C-alpha positions in Angstrom: 54.2 154.8 50.1 55.4 156.3 46.9 53.8 155.6 43.5 57.2 154.6 42.1 57.7 150.9 41.3 60.9 149.1 41.3 61.7 146.1 39.2 62.8 143.0 41.1 66.0 141.4 40.0 67.0 137.8 40.7 70.7 138.9 40.3 71.8 140.6 43.4 75.1 141.8 41.9 73.3 143.4 39.0 70.8 145.2 41.3 73.6 146.5 43.5 75.7 147.8 40.6 72.7 149.4 38.9 71.7 151.2 42.2 75.2 152.4 42.8 76.4 153.2 39.2 73.1 153.5 37.3 72.4 151.7 34.1 76.1 151.7 33.1 77.0 149.6 36.1 74.3 147.1 35.2 75.5 147.0 31.6 79.1 146.3 32.8 77.8 143.3 34.8 75.9 142.1 31.8 79.1 142.3 29.8 80.9 140.2 32.4 78.2 137.5 32.3 78.2 137.5 28.5 82.0 137.1 28.5 81.6 134.1 30.8 79.0 132.4 28.7 80.9 133.1 25.4 84.2 131.9 26.8 82.6 128.7 28.0 81.2 128.1 24.5 84.6 128.7 23.0 86.2 126.3 25.5 83.7 123.6 24.7 84.4 124.0 20.9 88.1 123.9 21.5 87.7 120.7 23.6 85.5 119.1 20.9 88.1 120.0 18.2 91.0 118.6 20.3 88.9 115.4 20.9 88.4 114.9 17.2 92.0 115.6 16.4 93.3 113.2 19.0 90.9 110.4 18.0 92.7 107.7 15.9 91.5 104.7 14.0 93.4 101.6 14.9 95.1 99.9 11.9 96.5 96.9 13.6 93.7 95.7 15.8 95.0 93.6 18.6 93.0 91.4 21.0 93.5 92.4 24.6 92.6 90.0 27.4 92.1 91.3 31.0 92.8 89.4 34.2 89.0 88.9 34.7 88.7 87.1 31.3 87.2 90.0 29.3 88.6 90.4 25.8 88.4 93.5 23.6 89.6 95.0 20.3 89.9 98.7 19.8 88.7 100.0 16.5 89.2 103.6 17.4 91.1 105.2 20.2 89.2 108.1 21.6 90.8 111.5 22.1 88.4 113.0 24.5 87.8 112.8 28.2 88.5 109.6 30.0 85.8 107.6 31.8 85.6 108.7 35.4 83.4 107.2 38.2 80.4 109.4 38.8 80.6 111.1 35.4 77.8 110.9 32.8 78.4 108.6 29.9 76.7 108.9 26.5 77.0 105.5 24.9 75.9 103.8 21.7 76.1 100.1 21.5 75.0 96.9 19.8 74.9 93.8 22.0 74.5 90.1 21.1 74.1 87.0 23.3 75.5 83.9 21.7 75.3 85.7 18.3 71.7 87.0 18.6 71.0 90.7 19.1 69.4 91.6 22.4 69.9 95.4 22.5 70.8 97.9 19.7 70.9 101.6 20.6 72.7 102.3 17.3 69.8 100.8 15.3 67.3 102.6 17.4 69.1 105.9 17.0 68.9 106.6 20.7 72.2 106.4 22.7 71.9 105.8 26.4 73.0 108.2 29.2 74.0 106.9 32.6 76.2 107.6 35.5 79.4 105.5 35.3 79.8 103.3 38.4 76.2 103.5 39.5 74.1 100.5 40.4 71.9 98.8 39.3 73.3 98.6 35.7 71.3 100.5 33.0 69.5 98.5 30.4 71.5 95.8 28.8 74.8 96.8 30.4 76.7 94.6 32.8 79.9 94.4 34.8 82.0 93.4 31.8 80.9 96.6 29.9 81.8 98.7 32.9 85.2 97.1 33.0 85.7 97.7 29.2 84.6 101.3 29.5 87.0 102.0 32.4 90.0 102.4 30.0 88.2 104.2 27.1 88.1 107.9 26.2 85.3 109.8 24.5 85.3 109.1 20.8 86.5 105.5 21.1 85.0 102.4 19.6 85.7 99.0 21.1 84.4 95.5 20.4 84.1 93.6 23.7 83.6 89.9 24.4 82.1 89.3 27.9 82.2 85.9 29.5 79.0 84.8 31.4 80.4 85.5 34.8 81.0 89.2 33.9 77.6 89.4 32.0 74.3 88.1 33.2 75.6 84.7 34.5 73.3 81.8 35.1 70.2 84.0 35.5 70.3 85.5 32.0 68.2 88.7 31.5 65.0 89.9 29.9 65.0 93.5 28.7 61.6 95.2 29.1 60.2 98.3 27.5 60.6 101.6 29.5 59.1 105.0 29.3 61.9 106.3 27.2 62.3 103.2 25.1 58.9 101.6 24.6 60.1 99.3 21.9 63.0 97.8 24.0 62.9 94.0 24.1 65.6 91.4 24.2 66.5 88.3 26.0 69.9 87.0 27.2 69.8 83.2 27.9 71.5 81.9 31.0 75.2 81.3 30.7 75.5 83.4 27.4 78.7 84.9 26.2 78.0 88.5 25.2 79.6 90.7 22.5 79.2 94.5 22.6 80.3 97.1 20.1 80.7 100.2 22.2 80.8 103.7 20.8 81.7 106.1 23.6 80.2 109.4 22.4 80.8 111.7 25.4 82.0 111.8 29.0 80.9 114.8 31.0 80.6 116.1 34.6 77.2 115.5 36.0 75.1 118.6 36.9 75.3 119.5 40.5 
């Protein structure tokens, strides 16, 4: 066995190029990887810029009623990615039941992240919120009125503290009509 040690590399391509073409081959591969990372960062910045440019405040706010009985008013039309089943949603919201606040991520300064279309619902979210989000895009703000049958129904709900939100608490009485102000911050592809 020779006294010469070789460094192990976790990148097979880099190892092969370095063995075949020396340090220059390894540096070329490093350049390719760097270009990939930088181009992805540029793409993300361009997407963010386009999202901000395409986001519009609504001057004439109209009430929209869906077939299910949900009503909403758009305050801002988002210019970003549309909500897609299975994608990650970053959402800030303030929710009231019969006029009393039961959840306020905006006030807490901690938006929630969840996979759209997943069950059970996260925190103080319900079927009505999922329906309202279905036609939104990132950057949008919507005020939604949820009838009891699309909310927590005759059971109501009690929100309990979690590991990530130890101060969470709120109660939704049975048969309550809910109102949410939803701020859809981001829609993104989940990690694989």
